[in-house]
C-alpha angles and dihedrals in degrees: 000000000000127000116246113257118258095228130138108273097185093104091042092052089045091055092054089049092052093046092047091053086068092069098040136065088256125094120226089248088056090049093053091046087056088054088057100272093266094136135053122224101272115141098183089070092054115109132190120056109002137154106063088017128185108287096029101081113024096085092049090048091052091053098045101036104037103016092244115186126211101189132247114273111224092210124066114235095215140005118284114288129215089224137011117195117199106208129033099215123115095285092047093047091045090051091055091047094052093046093049090046097046102034102032141284090247091067117110115242133178127195119199124193134172097218130080091245136041125244103066110220086357091091128167123211125195133191132184108212115180092330096315120113115226122194125198140168121251097187138345102053119193148352097255119206096340091187088071091055118121118247090258093050097042088043093053091054089052092047094055094046104259113143108187094191088071089068089076087071096036102047112069102214093182097045095108096036092056088051095045093237117150137180112274139191123233114214108195125217089233093064106019104033095248141041110252133161110198135162113283110244096178099085122197141216091297097059146348118254114266104260090210093065101038101089096039093046094045091052088064094047111117091229132122113271088245089055093051091052092048094047095047087052095047091052099041109031123096096221129157101201090195107054117177093022123121120242089251093051091048092049090050095048095045090049092054097054133055117244090244088059089046088056094048103040104027107023092039095231120162120232093262090063095039090052092047093060097034099089100042095096099048097102089058105040104017094240137063132257088270085076102036132074129258087234089062088050087056090053090053097048094243117178114277094029106076095088104041090115092244115155099184116118118256119260114293110266095025095078096089100230084157131029117256096247108111095110130132116209089252092040114228094343082093088061088052090049090048092054093046090050087053094045099045109026110216097027091096117032124229135025107244132084089239092061089052084074101042105035126082124238113239099222092188090072097054100085105031119149088222090061121091089211120046133184112205114193132194086035115129114198113225104168137026121177139148116258117255091267092045090231092115143014127237118219119195117196136173118235125169089358094302131102116242127182133213130180127219139182089220133017131198117197104211094158132106105315101223091054093061098082086053098053101032109056091189093071106117117238092244091051092048090051087052092051092047088057095084125062117204119238113251111219142157126216109199123196118196119189112210130186092225142358101222093130092058092050095044091051090043093233137132103183138007132219118204122206112204093008124201085208124330113049086195140009135166147126116327127250113296098241126148114181128172111319092346114096129194116229112281098191144021092254091065125084118250141157127272112208120208133184130211126182116175112225137163102220132194095009097107096260120139124228097272093047091051090049090051092049093043093050091055089052092056093053089051092054121094125203088256089056090054093044094052091050095045090052092048093051097044094046091047094048102035108029091091086062093050101267117162115183098202091051102036107039116085103173145342133215119186113200104203115195109176088173098037131155124003120273112256118198114269112213092210090066110012126073110272093238091062117107140128086291096047135031144073092304088073092062091038091061098050117142118256105205106275090003123084129174125229125171136112087265087063089055095044083225121109096209139101095255090049089059094045097046087052090054089046091054095044094051094048089051090053095045090054089048090054092053094048 
């Protein structure tokens, strides 16, 4: 057992108080007043258990899981809006932006969100460590391959002042190379007999392993001699495991088997090697290689697939036509801030993309009666239906424990997709079944503020992959981005953020991807912050102690961003029909317009990226504009 860290819990306790306010008759401001008024309402600075925090999901669960009803208020809370958007994530904010831009800035728009902050998965985390502000991302990570964005998505970034070309100056691509820091693997005592952090020879789709380090590192791996021989052969041999087969036959076969089974049955690997590689893909897909096809492994350039004689192009988006550098320190929370700044002038100071990072949001300006666009937080929508004459839509939400109702000429549902049939009784049964096809990926992004990173420098590592993880399957130093007045750490004496990822899976038990997501989601709800903290300390101490890491001395704060309903489901060619893609599949029927109600979220695009969310908003707003003109 590990001792609890002696870190300041004021912000953590404040976070709980703010979250609890969502389920009481008190506003977050009133809760803070009861605490003495020492803190302003500023969710990014809250630590502890964040993401889907306490107070953000209980009402929605009551509606979806037990059919709870909260009444239909006779009185409208506000005057009729031109547009109500349910969900204040990137898709919802983009919908408000597109509507305001295309219909008129004078139109009245209300954005409702169940969380205590806007942005959805685009979450910002802040720490104050010894007088230095540290900024991390608690969800949506980067603007990936912006050159591939649609005119609508690319135009939105331009409209809100984000110039992606600037990241070529802001992202230091040689930062780790100059300091001779490399990716490593952490072998835990629990599974490998001893704790060891050693150079990672496996490689991934962003780069092949360094041949000069392979044999030396492999010699130190706590694996059986037989496994070392097998692994070396897998990494170095130029073998076609399907000689004599045509490309089409190979593709069909690889699509039909998991990469784990390919390693077992075709490459002749033992279970120790299969398990070592299994979890390396979790951060991208949300499951391990036991639930992904060998064809997908080829697309990612996994060991054993490079010489199969396949000529097909790698999966769209994986071919790195642009470097993976378009990252704000707070991830895509900066995109959310840029949208809010455009929607509600004065809410976010400044005009540049650099100021999005350094300036502080004024949350008191988000929901003012004098503003044409308003963002109302801590408001969980429980019912959406057309008025009797079908000229408007009534939206009932719960805030402070009480139901309230607003009316709009148009509604965009940019919330969690699977909730829509439960809050909108007009969704046809076939459409509800189409929505139900997908299962969101549960995940946790963990930010750990440390007073120094000497352990990483001493071990010569930048990031750590953890096979058979007790919690994080990877963790390491954050992206080396310096933008405006915010500077990334320049040396190991300085405080910085370690970012860790945890995707709960149930591997090698015959469960498909969706089944693993469902089981993993339950685990997230069952875990307390103390559970997370214990496992975080166990992993960091096991991996970094040889480099001089001391948790009590070095850790200044922890924020756990828990997303039981995390990223959108993308079609998996091991289980889904091969013709399913973002352009074809059940999600097309699932996002069908319902009169004055349209659906916009990344689920509706079957694409878990920023542009998927924005493109969905573009489509939904265009649907409603056309409806208004008819």
